[in-house]
N, C-alpha and C positions, 0 to 999 in steps of 0.2 A: 369783280371776279371772286373776291373773298366771300361775299354774301352767297353767291351761287354754289360755291364749294361747300359752305356751311349747310346750306339747304340740302344738298345732295347727301352729304355725310349724315346729317340729322335724319333725313328721310330713310336711309338704310337702317339706322339705329331704331327709329320709331317703328318701322315695319317689322323688324326682328322682335322688338318688345311686344308689339301687337300679336304677332303669331304665337309667341311663347305664352303670353298671358291668356289669350283666348283659348288656346289648346289646353292649358292647365285648368282653367275654370270649367270649360266644357266637359273635361274628363271627370272633374270632381262632382259636378252637378248631374251629369248623365240623364238628361231629359230631352223632350222634344222642343223645349223653349231655348232660344239662343242666349243663354246666360253669359257666355263668354263675350259676345259682342256687346251686350248690355253693360257688362262690368267694365270693359275697356272704354266704351263711350262715356260712361258716368265718371270713371276715374279721369279720363281726358278732359271732361268738362270742369271738374274740380281743379285740375292742374292748370288749365289755361286761365281760369279765373284768378287763381293764386299768382301765377307768373305775370299776368297782365297788371295786377295791382303792384307787385314788386317792381316790375319794369317801369311803371308809371311814376314811382317814387324814388327811383335810383337812376343813376347814369349808367346805362348798359349800352354798349356799342351796338349799332344797327345790325351788324353781322351776327352777333350773339343772339339778338332777339329773333332774327330770321332762322338761325340754327334751331332754337328751341321751339318757337311758335309755329313756323311754317314747316321746317324740316321734321323734327321729332314728333311734335303733336299732330302735324298734318298727316303723317304716315301712321301714327299710333291710333288715332280715332278712326272709326270705321263706319262713317255715316252711309256710305254706299252699300256696305254689307248689311247694315241695318235695314235699308230700304228693300234690298233684294230678299232678305230673310222674312220681312213683314209680308211682302207680296206672296212669297212662297207659302207662308203659313195660311194666308187667305186662300190661295189656289188649292192647298191641301185640305181645305174645309175646317181648318183650325182657327175659326173666327175669334174665339175668346183669347187664344194665345196671341194672335196677330194684334188685336186691340190692346191687350196688356203690354205687348212689346212697344207699341206706338205711344201709349200713355206714359209708361214708365220711362222710356228713353227721353221723351220731350219734357215731361213734368219734372222728373228728377234731374235731368240734364240742366235745366234752367236753375233749379234750386241749388245744384252743386256748383255752377259757375258763381252764383252769389255767395255760397259758402266759402269757396276758394278766395274770393275777393275779401270777405270778412276776415278770414284767417290771416291773410296777408296783412291787412290793416292792423290786426292785433299784434302780429309779429313785429311790424314796423314800429308800433308804439312801444313795445317792450324793449326794442333795441335802441331806442332814442335816449 
């Protein structure tokens, strides 16, 4: 029950963070490209890579892992929004923007998961 409660609370936190950050970035960039969703997804990729490595090297209770990875990050990242926005860009005839969104989200997303893992490993070595 503790794990489910943590996921629910984390989900609420992650959703609010996603909404706020996506809105902030979108207003700052003010273009037809979904910069807010891209920014949130890329940040989420980095954070999940970082936390995965930290959690792999430390004893963190399963309910805290679920709170962070499933709850907060599950609600924070916006893969479904990314898919919908990409399709809508295609449907709107904005082929270059749709392709850029797909390539940047996937390419940079993978790179940032790796970067998060590498950063966590550096931090763990520094703290030993």
